[in-house]
C-alpha positions, -999 to +999 in steps of 0.1 A: +077-119+038+077-143+009+101-131-018+087-151-047+054-169-051+056-197-077+022-205-090+021-236-112+000-267-116+030-290-120+046-302-088+078-310-108+080-275-122+074-259-088+101-280-073+127-271-100+119-234-097+119-234-060+154-251-059+168-227-084+153-196-067+165-207-033+200-208-046+196-170-051+185-168-014+148-161-022+122-174+001+097-193-020+060-201-015+040-223-038+004-222-052-013-246-076-044-227-087-058-192-092-077-191-059-047-201-038-024-178-058-045-147-051-051-157-014-013-162-008-005-130-027-029-110-004-015-127+027+022-126+021+026-098-005+055-114-023+081-093-041+075-112-074+051-138-087+060-165-113+027-175-129+017-207-148+003-201-183-029-218-172-035-192-145-046-162-166-076-159-143-052-152-114-034-126-134-066-106-140-076-109-103-041-098-091-041-067-113-077-058-104-070-055-066-050-025-053-033-047-027-016-068-054-017-047-085+019-035-082+034-069-075+058-078-104+046-109-123+068-131-146+044-151-168+054-185-182+039-182-217+033-211-241+035-187-271+052-154-278+025-127-269+013-104-296+033-072-295+055-087-268+030-080-240+011-103-217-019-085-203-009-073-168+024-092-166+058-075-164+078-100-183+075-135-198+095-167-203+089-191-232+091-230-230+109-250-219+109-226-189+145-232-179+150-224-142+181-203-148+162-181-172+132-178-149+155-168-120+172-142-142+138-127-152+127-126-116+158-106-106+155-081-135+118-077-131+117-070-094+144-043-097+129-027-128+094-027-114+104-010-081+121+018-100+093+023-125+063+021-102+076+043-074+068+019-046+076+034-012+104+012+002+093+017+038+057+006+034+055-012+000+026+011-010+025+030-043+037+066-044+024+099-057+028+091-094+007+060-093-018+078-070-022+106-095-028+082-123-055+064-103-073+096-093-072+109-129-086+076-142-115+077-118-122+113-125-122+107-163-147+078-160-170+098-136-167+070-111-180+084-077-154+080-050-140+097-019-104+108-013-090+106+023-058+125+031-041+113+063-010+123+082+005+121+117+002+146+145+031+153+169+054+130+148+084+153+149+084+152+187+083+114+185+113+114+161+132+139+183+126+118+214+131+082+201+150+086+168+142+080+132+143+042+133+115+042+159+098+069+138+097+045+109+079+020+131+052+046+136+048+052+098+047+014+092+020+011+119-001+037+102+004+019+069-009-014+085-039+005+099-046+019+065-046-015+049-066-033+076-092-006+075-096-009+038-097-047+039-127-045+063-145-022+039-149-035+003-111-035-007-118-043-043-130-007-049-104+010-027-068+023-033-041+034-009-008+053-015+021+064+007+031+097-009+060+105+013+070+111+049+040+104+071+014+113+044-010+087+030-039+091+006-068+066+004-096+063-022-129+046-013-164+043-025-183+074-013-205+056+013-174+039+029-153+070+034-164+078+069-164+042+082-129+038+068-118+071+084-133+061+118-117+027+117-084+040+107-084+066+135-094+040+161-070+014+149-041+038+148-048+051+183-046+015+196-015+006+175+006+037+184+001+033+221+022+001+218+051+022+207+054+041+239+066+029+273+038+021+299+045+052+319+042+074+288+010+058+278-005+063+312+003+101+314-005+107+277+025+129+267+062+130+262+086+157+272+108+174+246+129+206+243+112+233+222+130+258+200+136+282+229+154+254+249+125+250+273+109+216+282+075+211+265+048+184+269+037+170+236+007+146+232+011+111+218+011+106+181-023+107+164-036+107+129-057+134+112-078+126+081-095+150+056-122+136+034-136+150+001-160+135-025-155+134-062-188+152-068-171+185-059-163+188-097-125+183-094-107+185-128-074+170-117-058+147-092-037+175-078-068+196-072-086+168-053-056+159-032-051+196-023-087+199-012-084+168+010-053+182+026-071+214+034-099+195+051-073+175+070-061+208+085-096+212+100-093+177+116-059+187+131-077+213+153-092+185+173-072+165+199-064+128+192-070+108+161-099+122+142-113+131+107-132+159+090-155+157+060-160+184+033-198+186+028-196+209-003-207+196-037-200+208-072 
């Protein structure tokens, strides 16, 4: 992962900032224009971006996409911003853009941003607070959308058998499948959050909810198989000890997804998420990775 993305038109400035940031043990990647900046941010998801004052287009694009909207941005501003704020940036530095000051701002901004935005440290996805704000915003604007609530099946048995470190690998695999499924289905109108444990919530346009759910279920089935030994994959279960001390056969991990639409007349983010969780319980009645859709309307 790239720690810092330095986006600046000047090769001399990029070199000075790179050399200073590398002294603080950051890995640094460089961009020269808005298109490259956004592309690299999507590909490497840096911890922080340092942005040239001539790249305000990149700032708007980064904040508009859920995949990059939470990345802290230090803006190199030619003038003090009105009210001390640069639209979408987390902090700013004024000319002459001294490398020591930029490095200090990067360090402060990344730590402050992680605390304020509630990013899940395991997956890098936003948490429940940001999710609630996003659902509330969409409900208030009457923007049609679907809410998908996903969590793992048989995950406790996996943790008991392989340990929590290996369990984290399963959660990260599910996060990757969430992101790749959204990237294949109009990501600019989607949103994803890791709200704790093995629970994820995804927002999509209504017409893309089921394609995303199907792709997520299929991709996770493929990914999770890689986290078991060949013999376990072949037989399709692991053996654990149940609460009575007896050996029990437990199926491989799968994901269950509940889908609800905003036209149900939800009045709050909590109400919508709770409804999606209830539909997810229906999906859990079926074996393997699957999804269920609430067909009710308001």
